[in-house]
N, C-alpha and C positions, 0 to 999 in steps of 0.2 A: 879411683880411691877418693874418699871424702875425708877431708882433714877436719878434725874436731877443733872448735874454736873456744871450747870451755873445758874445765876440769870435770872429769867424771870419776867419782869415787868407786873403788873396787868393792867397798863395803858400805853401800848407801843406807843401810838400816842400823848401822852402829853409831852411837854418839861420837861426835868428833873428838879426837884427842883424849879419849877417856881410857884410863888404865884400870879403872874400877870394874873388875869382872862382875861383881854383883849388880852393879848399875847396868852393865851391858846385858846381862842375862835377863834382868827385870824388863828392860826395854824390849828385847826380842819376845819374851813371853807376852808382854802387853800387846804387841802388834798382833801376834797370833791369836791371843785370847779375845781381843776386840773383834777380829774377823770371825772367829767361831761364835761369839755372842751375837753378832749381826746375823749370821746364818741360822742359828737356833731361833732367834726372835722372828725372823722373816718366815721361817718354816712352821712356826708355832709348835716347836718341839722343846720339851723341858727335861729330856732324859738323854744320857749318853751311855754307850756301851763301847768299851775298849779292852784290848788284850793287855795284860800287865805281866811282863816276863822277868822283871828285875834288872833289865838292861837300861842303857841310857835312853834309847829311842822311846820306849814305852813309858818310862818315868817322866820324860819331858812331856809326852802327850798327856799324861795324867795331870801334871801341874798346869798345863795350858787349859785343860778342861776345868780344873778347879778354879782357876783365875776367871774364866769365862762365866762360870756359875756365880762367882762373887760379884762380877760386874752386873749380872742380871738379877741378883738376889734369889737365885734358886737354891734349893736344899742339896747339899753335896751327896746325900744319900741316894739321889737320883742319878748319880754316876755309878755305873756298874763296871767294876774291874773284873775281868775274867782271866783267871790263872789257868793255863793250859800246859801243864808239865808233860814232858816225854822222857824217854830213857836217856836222851842226850842232854838233859838239863841236870844241873847239880841241885842238891837239896838246899844249898845256900841261896841260889837265885829264887827258888820257890819260896823259901822262908822270908827272904827280903821283900818279895812281892806282897806276901800276905801281911807282913809287918807294916809296909808302906800303906796299904789299903786301910788297915786298922788305925794307924796313927793319923792319917789324913781324913778319916771319918767318911769314907766312901763305901758303898756296898761292894761285896765281892762274892764270887763263887769259884769253885775249882772244877774243871773238867779235864781229866787226864786224857791225852790223845795217843797213848802208846798203842792200844789195840788197833785204832784206825790207821795209824802210820804203818804198823807192822803188816797189816792186811794189804795196804797199798803197795808197799815195798815187795811183798810176796807176789802180788798180782802182776807187777812189771818185771819180775825175775831178777831183782837186785838182792845181794846178800844182806841179811838182817844186821850184819856188823859193819856195813858200809855207810859211814856217816859223812859222806861227801856231799857235793852240791845237790844231787837228786834228793837225798834225804832231807837236807835243809829246806829245799823248795817244797817238798811234800809236807813238811811241818807248817810252812808258811801258808800253803793253800788250805790245809785242814783248819788251821786257826782262823783264817779269813772266813771260811765257810761257816764255822761255828758262830763267829761274831755277827755275820750277816743274818743268820737264822735267829739268833737271840734278839738282835736289834729289831728285826721285823716283828717278832712275837710281842715285844714289850713297847713298841712304838718309839724306839730310841734312834738317835743319830749314831751311826757307827763311826768311830774315829780310828783310822788306820795310822800306822807309823810308817815313816819312810826311812830309807837308808840315809846315812850321813848326817842325821840331825846332830850327831856328836860335834860336827863342825860349828853348829849354831852356838 
């Protein structure tokens, strides 16, 4: 066993002793945005493609992308937000996604995934009314496939979302 001789913070990326949640969020977004800006610049890419669902993960990813574009001086219209509603989504989340894209001035398109998901669920003999883990994972795979294809077609960097960004 190695004994630590110095203090190691559990939250090394958060400002010390700050209770200002806006300052903390801006700090975290800036860390991620500068990293993304560095990646875009080094790869010579000036377009981003991401899925926008109306949830916290994809909204956070969009704001990081917007901040990275601000840092680089790129046009936000080169961020493509792809809305991919399915039967498991509410109209509220779809409407929120569209409104967010419009308000933030990014490009967007909508690609419904109902048919693809229903075919997949049928192919693997699951009930079409079974919205469990298999269904959720099928949606995630279909959405990722669409984003990868669009990104390849338009020469964009695909931005994925990860679980638990809510913790950030």
